[in-house]
DRENMARVO-786080 format. One record per residue: residue in three letters; residue number from 1; x, y, z of N, C-alpha, C in turn; chain. Coordinates in pm, whole numbers, plus 50000, padded with zeros to 5 digits. Example, Ala and Ser with C-alpha at 12.3 -4.5 7.8 and 13.67 -1.06 7.14 Angstrom:
BEGIN
PT  donu  zavo     nX     nY     nZ    caX    caY    caZ     cX     cY     cZ  milum
PT   ALA     1  51319  49431  50780  51230  49550  50780  51320  49670  50780      A
PT   SER     2  51285  49775  50708  51367  49894  50714  51290  50003  50787      A
//
This chain:
BEGIN
PT  donu  zavo     nX     nY     nZ    caX    caY    caZ     cX     cY     cZ  milum
PT   MET     1  51130  51431  47919  51140  51515  48060  50952  51542  48127      A
PT   ARG     2  50850  51526  48009  50712  51546  48056  50697  51419  48139      A
PT   ILE     3  50733  51338  48031  50670  51178  48107  50744  51128  48221      A
PT   LEU     4  50863  51194  48246  50920  51150  48382  50810  51264  48501      A
PT   ARG     5  50820  51356  48468  50739  51401  48565  50626  51392  48577      A
PT   LEU     6  50520  51328  48474  50370  51313  48517  50412  51181  48579      A
PT   LEU     7  50505  51073  48544  50498  51018  48641  50569  50961  48776      A
PT   THR     8  50605  51100  48795  50661  51062  48915  50512  51167  49031      A
PT   ILE     9  50494  51235  48957  50356  51292  49022  50243  51190  49027      A
PT   ALA    10  50224  51115  48925  50133  51002  48910  50177  50879  49044      A
PT   GLY    11  50288  50894  49091  50356  50767  49162  50349  50844  49316      A
PT   ALA    12  50352  50985  49331  50309  51064  49437  50224  51042  49462      A
PT   LEU    13  50085  51069  49427  49994  51043  49448  49915  50881  49491      A
PT   GLY    14  49995  50845  49402  49927  50667  49438  49984  50673  49562      A
PT   LEU    15  50086  50691  49616  50129  50673  49757  50081  50784  49829      A
PT   LEU    16  50040  50878  49799  49906  50918  49877  49837  50884  49937      A
PT   ALA    17  49743  50825  49817  49604  50759  49834  49646  50668  49902      A
PT   ALA    18  49752  50536  49903  49768  50456  49924  49808  50466  50088      A
PT   CYS    19  49855  50559  50092  49852  50528  50294  49755  50636  50381      A
PT   ALA    20  49636  50657  50246  49530  50754  50330  49460  50633  50427      A
PT   PRO    21  49399  50669  50516  49342  50546  50583  49236  50494  50562      A
PT   ALA    22  49156  50410  50586  49049  50378  50616  48916  50454  50569      A
PT   LYS    23  48774  50492  50563  48720  50530  50642  48675  50578  50732      A
PT   GLU    24  48665  50440  50812  48643  50429  50921  48741  50473  51015      A
PT   PHE    25  48805  50505  51012  48943  50542  51109  49028  50714  51073      A
PT   ARG    26  49002  50807  51149  49053  50908  51070  49223  50893  51153      A
PT   PRO    27  49310  50957  51122  49466  50924  51149  49452  50927  51325      A
PT   HIS    28  49356  50999  51372  49427  51007  51521  49313  50928  51556      A
PT   LYS    29  49196  50894  51492  49097  50795  51589  49187  50627  51491      A
PT   TRP    30  49210  50661  51399  49281  50477  51380  49428  50478  51526      A
PT   ALA    31  49500  50579  51520  49617  50549  51667  49554  50509  51798      A
PT   ARG    32  49425  50580  51801  49384  50597  51912  49359  50459  51951      A
PT   ALA    33  49260  50375  51859  49204  50298  51784  49315  50158  51846      A
PT   VAL    34  49388  50166  51784  49511  50059  51808  49518  50047  51961      A
PT   GLN    35  49519  50177  52057  49594  50164  52171  49507  50129  52286      A
PT   THR    36  49357  50129  52203  49277  50133  52327  49157  49949  52313      A
PT   ALA    37  49206  49889  52218  49121  49792  52117  49115  49721  52279      A
PT   GLU    38  48973  49692  52303  48971  49527  52395  48902  49467  52347      A
PT   THR    39  48800  49532  52275  48706  49426  52264  48716  49342  52116      A
PT   ARG    40  48608  49236  52084  48648  49180  51991  48620  49229  51875      A
PT   GLU    41  48514  49330  51876  48473  49406  51767  48579  49514  51767      A
PT   ALA    42  48616  49549  51878  48757  49678  51838  48824  49560  51728      A
PT   HIS    43  48883  49500  51755  48985  49456  51706  48986  49363  51577      A
PT   GLU    44  48831  49296  51559  48811  49266  51405  48814  49440  51333      A
PT   ALA    45  48718  49511  51391  48755  49644  51288  48885  49706  51235      A
PT   LEU    46  48992  49633  51393  49172  49672  51294  49174  49597  51223      A
PT   ALA    47  49165  49466  51245  49160  49357  51153  49127  49399  50981      A
PT   ASN    48  48986  49417  50976  48967  49469  50853  49028  49637  50825      A
PT   HIS    49  49033  49640  50912  49106  49807  50823  49237  49745  50796      A
PT   TYR    50  49330  49690  50814  49418  49628  50794  49417  49528  50650      A
PT   GLU    51  49357  49490  50648  49334  49399  50556  49308  49484  50414      A
PT   ASP    52  49218  49584  50464  49222  49699  50349  49324  49784  50293      A
PT   VAL    53  49420  49834  50388  49544  49844  50347  49610  49808  50271      A
PT   ALA    54  49608  49630  50359  49669  49503  50249  49644  49562  50045      A
PT   LYS    55  49533  49516  50082  49448  49542  49953  49504  49662  49854      A
PT   GLN    56  49471  49783  49947  49567  49883  49846  49653  49883  49820      A
PT   MET    57  49755  49832  49899  49917  49797  49870  49941  49693  49794      A
PT   GLN    58  49857  49622  49780  49853  49506  49681  49829  49547  49545      A
PT   ASP    59  49726  49628  49543  49642  49706  49404  49763  49794  49342      A
PT   ASN    60  49808  49904  49456  49967  49981  49415  50052  49905  49334      A
PT   ALA    61  50072  49801  49403  50211  49665  49337  50163  49626  49217      A
PT   GLU    62  50073  49634  49182  50022  49548  49066  49994  49666  48930      A
PT   GLU    63  49969  49827  48977  50000  49919  48933  50110  49944  48865      A
PT   GLU    64  50212  49901  48967  50318  49951  48927  50413  49832  48839      A
PT   ARG    65  50363  49737  48859  50415  49586  48767  50378  49617  48604      A
PT   GLU    66  50211  49645  48606  50188  49699  48461  50256  49836  48484      A
PT   MET    67  50321  49919  48502  50407  49988  48417  50527  49983  48377      A
PT   LEU    68  50606  49876  48474  50694  49839  48434  50691  49714  48325      A
PT   GLN    69  50614  49661  48257  50595  49600  48199  50585  49679  48047      A
PT   GLN    70  50506  49819  48068  50538  49884  47955  50627  49985  47930      A
PT   TYR    71  50726  50016  48033  50885  50058  48018  50926  49963  47946      A
PT   GLN    72  50953  49811  47963  51007  49709  47943  50952  49676  47758      A
PT   ALA    73  50841  49702  47733  50825  49681  47600  50829  49821  47488      A
PT   ASN    74  50844  49915  47566  50874  49997  47477  51012  50131  47550      A
PT   PRO    75  51139  50041  47538  51197  50102  47601  51260  50249  47536      A
PT   HIS    76  51230  50228  47406  51274  50369  47308  51193  50482  47322      A
PT   LYS    77  51082  50451  47422  50986  50593  47426  51034  50661  47571      A
PT   TYR    78  51153  50590  47640  51186  50630  47758  51312  50747  47737      A
PT   GLY    79  51390  50650  47641  51545  50721  47625  51646  50656  47776      A
PT   LYS    80  51736  50782  47787  51812  50752  47876  51768  50687  48012      A
PT   GLN    81  51684  50773  48057  51551  50744  48183  51506  50617  48225      A
PT   ILE    82  51542  50501  48109  51456  50384  48111  51539  50304  48217      A
PT   LEU    83  51620  50301  48259  51697  50234  48367  51667  50352  48511      A
PT   ASP    84  51634  50409  48497  51590  50513  48657  51504  50449  48705      A
PT   LEU    85  51389  50488  48607  51228  50423  48553  51259  50268  48574      A
PT   LYS    86  51268  50169  48552  51277  50059  48576  51305  50038  48730      A
PT   ALA    87  51393  50090  48801  51466  50092  48896  51379  50095  49002      A
PT   ARG    88  51332  50233  48981  51183  50319  49047  51077  50237  49063      A
PT   ALA    89  51031  50170  48944  50911  50040  48910  50954  49929  49044      A
PT   GLU    90  51057  49881  49036  51115  49771  49068  51104  49801  49259      A
PT   ALA    91  51170  49862  49251  51163  49904  49396  51033  49944  49497      A
PT   MET    92  50949  50020  49402  50847  50079  49490  50731  49894  49470      A
PT   ILE    93  50736  49830  49352  50675  49696  49383  50727  49639  49495      A
PT   ARG    94  50864  49632  49511  50888  49551  49646  50835  49602  49756      A
PT   ASP    95  50852  49747  49762  50787  49832  49858  50646  49807  49966      A
PT   PHE    96  50559  49796  49812  50405  49807  49846  50407  49651  49836      A
PT   GLU    97  50488  49538  49793  50435  49370  49850  50484  49347  49992      A
PT   LEU    98  50607  49474  50058  50632  49438  50175  50521  49497  50257      A
PT   ALA    99  50480  49604  50246  50380  49736  50339  50264  49584  50325      A
PT   ALA   100  50194  49517  50218  50102  49453  50199  50078  49335  50297      A
PT   ASN   101  50221  49294  50271  50245  49214  50392  50201  49210  50523      A
PT   GLU   102  50300  49312  50592  50285  49336  50702  50126  49385  50758      A
PT   SER   103  50051  49448  50684  49961  49465  50679  49855  49328  50708      A
PT   ARG   104  49885  49250  50621  49798  49082  50666  49869  49066  50758      A
PT   GLN   105  49998  49056  50827  50023  49008  50962  50002  49075  51058      A
PT   MET   106  49981  49211  50989  49894  49291  51144  49752  49258  51168      A
PT   ALA   107  49690  49222  51035  49516  49175  51078  49533  49027  51109      A
PT   ASP   108  49619  48917  51055  49564  48809  51136  49621  48823  51328      A
PT   TYR   109  49728  48918  51314  49729  48970  51488  49614  48982  51571      A
PT   HIS   110  49549  49140  51477  49424  49124  51575  49321  49034  51556      A
PT   ARG   111  49293  48958  51439  49229  48864  51447  49250  48767  51586      A
PT   LYS   112  49333  48709  51611  49388  48665  51729  49387  48715  51837      A
PT   LEU   113  49404  48844  51814  49349  48872  51967  49185  48876  51978      A
PT   ALA   114  49120  48929  51868  48974  48908  51904  48890  48757  51921      A
PT   ARG   115  49013  48687  51933  48926  48567  51955  48982  48505  52040      A
PT   GLU   116  49077  48599  52124  49090  48570  52251  49046  48681  52372      A
PT   ALA   117  48927  48764  52289  48836  48862  52354  48765  48842  52427      A
PT   LYS   118  48714  48920  52505  48609  48877  52612  48434  48887  52514      A
//
């Protein structure tokens, strides 16, 4: 039970850290930057932000993949919870990779807008 709690807390903290915006953008400034971006520099900054988010999401997916490998290597340590732990890890990997891909698409979109900007 302790291990499950520890893993749950670690996963929650990882998600919170992954969702934290880059240093350049605070949540309200980031949203405003997306709405008001008109210059090449603004779109490049947003593209860089989305690339940073994609990297964070990919790093988190890799960390979950390592945890999944640990579960699979030592299933006896986790008892009856092993199936739930595996399913959660697989879901988190899938979600992190999806978020990384979406962030990369947004970065590409803003790079395209930067090329077209004045």
